[in-house]
KEKE-3310 file (N, C-alpha, C; in steps of 0.2 Angstrom, whole numbers, plus 5000, padded with zeros to 4 digits):
npx = (4599:4613:4618:4631:4635:4627:4634:4647:4644:4639:4651:4659:4652:4655:4669:4670:4664:4673:4684:4679:4677:4690:4695:4687:4693:4706:4703:4697:4708:4716:4708:4708:4721:4726:4717:4711:4700:4687:4674:4662:4655:4651:4644:4645:4659:4659:4651:4658:4671:4667:4663:4675:4683:4677:4679:4693:4695:4688:4694:4706:4710:4714:4725:4738:4746:4749:4741:4728:4731:4737:4726:4718:4726:4726:4712:4712:4720:4713:4702:4708:4713:4702:4696:4694:4704:4707:4719:4735:4747:4759:4762:4773:4781:4791:4788:4776:4782:4790:4781:4772:4781:4786:4773:4769:4779:4778:4765:4764:4775:4776:4773:4781:4780:4770:4773:4782:4774:4770:4756:4749:4757:4758:4745:4745:4755:4750:4739:4744:4753:4743:4736:4746:4748:4735:4735:4746:4741:4729:4736:4743:4733:4728:4739:4740:4728:4727:4738:4734:4724:4729:4730:4716:4708:4716:4725:4738:4742:4735:4729:4724:4720:4712:4697:4698:4689)
npy = (4032:4041:4058:4060:4050:4054:4066:4061:4054:4065:4072:4063:4063:4076:4075:4066:4073:4084:4076:4071:4083:4087:4076:4079:4091:4087:4079:4088:4097:4088:4086:4100:4103:4093:4090:4078:4069:4059:4055:4056:4068:4083:4094:4092:4095:4108:4114:4110:4117:4130:4132:4129:4138:4150:4148:4149:4162:4170:4166:4162:4148:4138:4144:4140:4123:4121:4129:4123:4110:4112:4117:4106:4097:4103:4102:4088:4085:4091:4083:4070:4072:4073:4061:4045:4031:4013:4006:4000:3990:3988:4000:4013:4028:4031:4024:4032:4045:4043:4038:4049:4060:4056:4055:4069:4075:4069:4072:4086:4091:4088:4095:4098:4088:4091:4101:4094:4085:4073:4068:4058:4051:4062:4062:4049:4050:4060:4055:4044:4051:4058:4047:4042:4053:4052:4040:4042:4052:4046:4037:4045:4051:4040:4036:4047:4048:4036:4037:4048:4042:4033:4036:4037:4041:4050:4046:4048:4061:4068:4081:4084:4077:4061:4055:4042:4033)
npz = (4821:4824:4827:4824:4815:4804:4802:4798:4787:4778:4778:4771:4758:4754:4753:4743:4732:4731:4726:4714:4707:4706:4697:4686:4682:4679:4668:4659:4657:4650:4638:4634:4631:4623:4613:4609:4600:4603:4602:4589:4587:4582:4588:4601:4603:4599:4609:4621:4618:4618:4632:4639:4634:4639:4652:4652:4648:4658:4671:4668:4669:4661:4655:4655:4656:4669:4678:4679:4683:4695:4703:4702:4710:4722:4726:4726:4737:4747:4747:4751:4763:4771:4772:4780:4783:4782:4793:4786:4788:4780:4775:4774:4779:4771:4759:4756:4754:4742:4732:4732:4728:4716:4709:4710:4702:4690:4687:4687:4679:4665:4654:4644:4635:4626:4616:4607:4602:4608:4612:4618:4627:4636:4641:4647:4656:4664:4670:4677:4686:4693:4699:4707:4716:4722:4728:4737:4745:4751:4758:4767:4774:4781:4789:4797:4803:4810:4819:4827:4834:4843:4857:4862:4873:4880:4890:4893:4893:4904:4913:4925:4941:4942:4949:4961:4967)
capx = (4605:4615:4620:4638:4635:4625:4640:4652:4641:4640:4658:4661:4650:4658:4675:4669:4662:4679:4688:4675:4678:4697:4695:4684:4698:4711:4700:4696:4715:4718:4705:4709:4728:4728:4712:4710:4693:4685:4667:4662:4649:4654:4640:4649:4665:4658:4649:4664:4676:4664:4663:4682:4686:4674:4683:4699:4695:4686:4698:4713:4711:4718:4731:4744:4744:4751:4736:4722:4733:4738:4719:4715:4730:4723:4706:4713:4723:4708:4698:4712:4714:4696:4694:4698:4705:4709:4726:4738:4754:4764:4763:4778:4782:4796:4784:4772:4785:4792:4775:4770:4785:4785:4767:4769:4784:4776:4759:4765:4781:4776:4770:4786:4779:4765:4776:4785:4770:4768:4750:4746:4762:4756:4739:4747:4759:4746:4734:4749:4754:4737:4735:4752:4746:4729:4738:4750:4736:4725:4740:4745:4727:4727:4744:4739:4722:4728:4743:4730:4719:4733:4728:4710:4705:4721:4727:4745:4742:4729:4731:4721:4719:4706:4694:4700:4684)
capy = (4034:4047:4064:4059:4046:4059:4071:4058:4053:4071:4074:4058:4065:4082:4073:4063:4078:4087:4072:4071:4090:4086:4072:4083:4096:4084:4077:4094:4099:4083:4088:4106:4104:4088:4090:4071:4068:4052:4055:4059:4072:4090:4098:4091:4099:4115:4116:4110:4122:4136:4132:4129:4145:4155:4147:4152:4170:4173:4165:4159:4141:4135:4148:4135:4117:4121:4131:4118:4104:4114:4118:4099:4095:4106:4099:4081:4085:4092:4077:4065:4073:4073:4054:4041:4025:4008:4005:3995:3989:3988:4007:4017:4035:4031:4023:4038:4050:4041:4038:4056:4064:4054:4057:4076:4077:4066:4075:4093:4093:4084:4099:4098:4083:4094:4105:4090:4081:4067:4069:4052:4050:4067:4059:4043:4052:4064:4050:4040:4055:4059:4041:4042:4058:4050:4034:4044:4056:4042:4034:4050:4052:4034:4036:4053:4047:4031:4040:4052:4038:4029:4038:4040:4044:4055:4044:4049:4068:4070:4087:4084:4071:4058:4052:4035:4029)
capz = (4818:4828:4823:4822:4809:4799:4800:4795:4780:4775:4776:4765:4752:4752:4750:4736:4727:4729:4722:4707:4703:4704:4691:4680:4680:4675:4661:4655:4655:4645:4632:4631:4629:4618:4608:4607:4599:4604:4600:4582:4587:4581:4592:4608:4603:4599:4616:4626:4617:4621:4639:4641:4632:4643:4659:4651:4647:4664:4677:4667:4672:4655:4652:4654:4659:4677:4682:4681:4687:4702:4706:4703:4715:4728:4728:4728:4743:4752:4748:4754:4771:4774:4773:4785:4780:4787:4793:4783:4792:4776:4772:4778:4777:4765:4753:4754:4751:4736:4728:4731:4725:4709:4706:4709:4697:4683:4685:4686:4675:4659:4649:4639:4630:4621:4610:4603:4598:4611:4616:4621:4632:4640:4644:4651:4662:4668:4673:4681:4691:4697:4703:4712:4721:4725:4733:4743:4749:4755:4763:4772:4779:4785:4794:4802:4807:4815:4824:4832:4838:4848:4864:4861:4879:4882:4896:4894:4895:4908:4916:4932:4945:4941:4955:4961:4970)
cpx = (4607:4617:4627:4639:4632:4631:4645:4650:4641:4647:4661:4659:4653:4665:4675:4668:4669:4684:4685:4677:4686:4698:4692:4689:4703:4709:4699:4703:4717:4715:4707:4716:4730:4723:4711:4703:4691:4678:4666:4655:4652:4650:4643:4655:4664:4656:4655:4669:4673:4665:4670:4685:4683:4678:4690:4699:4693:4691:4705:4715:4715:4723:4737:4742:4745:4745:4730:4725:4735:4731:4717:4719:4727:4717:4707:4716:4718:4703:4701:4712:4708:4693:4697:4698:4707:4716:4729:4745:4760:4766:4768:4778:4787:4792:4779:4776:4788:4787:4773:4774:4786:4779:4767:4773:4781:4769:4760:4770:4781:4773:4775:4784:4774:4768:4779:4781:4768:4762:4748:4751:4760:4750:4741:4751:4755:4742:4738:4751:4749:4735:4740:4750:4740:4731:4741:4746:4732:4730:4742:4739:4726:4733:4743:4733:4723:4733:4739:4726:4723:4731:4721:4707:4710:4723:4734:4746:4737:4732:4728:4720:4712:4703:4695:4694:4678)
cpy = (4040:4053:4064:4055:4050:4064:4067:4056:4059:4073:4069:4060:4071:4080:4070:4068:4082:4083:4071:4078:4090:4082:4075:4088:4093:4082:4083:4097:4094:4085:4095:4107:4099:4088:4083:4070:4061:4050:4058:4063:4079:4095:4098:4095:4106:4118:4116:4115:4129:4137:4133:4136:4150:4154:4150:4159:4173:4172:4163:4152:4137:4139:4144:4128:4117:4124:4126:4112:4106:4115:4111:4096:4097:4103:4091:4081:4086:4086:4071:4066:4073:4066:4051:4034:4019:4007:3999:3995:3990:3995:4010:4024:4035:4029:4029:4043:4049:4041:4045:4060:4062:4056:4065:4078:4075:4070:4083:4095:4089:4088:4100:4093:4086:4097:4100:4085:4074:4068:4063:4050:4056:4064:4054:4046:4057:4060:4046:4044:4057:4053:4040:4047:4055:4044:4037:4049:4052:4038:4038:4051:4046:4034:4042:4051:4041:4033:4044:4048:4033:4030:4041:4044:4049:4053:4046:4057:4071:4076:4088:4077:4068:4055:4045:4031:4028)
cpz = (4822:4824:4821:4816:4803:4797:4796:4788:4775:4773:4771:4759:4750:4749:4744:4731:4726:4725:4715:4703:4701:4698:4685:4678:4676:4668:4656:4653:4650:4638:4629:4628:4623:4612:4605:4606:4599:4601:4593:4582:4587:4586:4599:4608:4603:4606:4621:4625:4619:4628:4642:4640:4636:4650:4658:4651:4654:4670:4675:4669:4667:4652:4650:4657:4667:4681:4684:4684:4694:4706:4707:4709:4722:4731:4729:4735:4749:4753:4751:4761:4774:4775:4778:4782:4785:4787:4790:4785:4787:4773:4777:4775:4771:4758:4751:4751:4744:4731:4727:4727:4717:4706:4705:4703:4690:4682:4683:4680:4669:4653:4643:4633:4624:4615:4605:4600:4602:4616:4620:4627:4638:4644:4649:4657:4667:4673:4678:4687:4696:4702:4708:4718:4725:4730:4739:4748:4754:4760:4769:4777:4783:4791:4799:4806:4813:4820:4829:4836:4843:4855:4864:4867:4883:4889:4898:4896:4899:4912:4923:4935:4944:4948:4955:4964:4966)
residu = (MET:SER:GLN:GLN:GLU:ASP:ASP:LEU:ARG:SER:LEU:ALA:LYS:ILE:MET:ASP:PHE:LEU:ARG:ALA:ILE:SER:ILE:VAL:LEU:VAL:VAL:THR:ASN:LEU:TYR:PHE:PHE:THR:ARG:VAL:GLU:THR:VAL:ASP:ILE:ASN:GLU:PHE:TYR:MET:VAL:ALA:ASP:LYS:ILE:LEU:ASN:ASN:PHE:ASN:SER:GLU:CYS:GLY:LEU:PHE:ALA:ASN:THR:PHE:ASN:SER:LYS:LEU:PHE:ALA:MET:LEU:LEU:LEU:ALA:LEU:SER:CYS:PHE:GLY:THR:LYS:GLY:VAL:LYS:ASP:GLU:ALA:ILE:THR:TRP:ARG:HIS:ILE:ILE:ILE:VAL:GLY:ALA:VAL:GLY:ILE:VAL:VAL:PHE:LEU:PHE:ASN:SER:TRP:LEU:LEU:PRO:ILE:GLY:TYR:ARG:TYR:ILE:TYR:ILE:ILE:THR:THR:ILE:LEU:GLY:TYR:ILE:GLY:MET:LEU:MET:SER:GLY:ILE:TRP:ILE:SER:ARG:MET:LEU:LYS:ASN:ASN:MET:MET:ASP:ASP:ARG:PHE:ASN:ASP:GLU:ASN:GLU:SER:PHE:MET:GLN:GLU:THR:ARG)
# end
């Protein structure tokens, strides 16, 4: 096994870890702002509330819905641009921009649903917006990686004469 393969595996693990942290931030955002209780264990909620309130008091991560979502979006962007995907001919820049813009708008600007009592719609729109951003990020990384690999050996931009014999 070569050093380059080890480096690529390590990079993939780091990108997966960043994506996992981003997903955890989205889930904690949903829990902190909607307080939807799914498990009937009071000890879990006491510990989770204590941890999240400490995060909020120390760094203001949950001061409003925008802060934690913006940090999750940053980690998602870093994880998408660090990965390399397989080229799909059906993907165009127009599809990427539409899905990404809709995902960002639905993900970031749905906090008005909470004060009027639509907690479950807030959860659904947050998840759908995150999935839209994830899809567009993966598509962007595929398009950029494949466009860079068209001239792999730099045949078009050679700056010195090659030996002909």
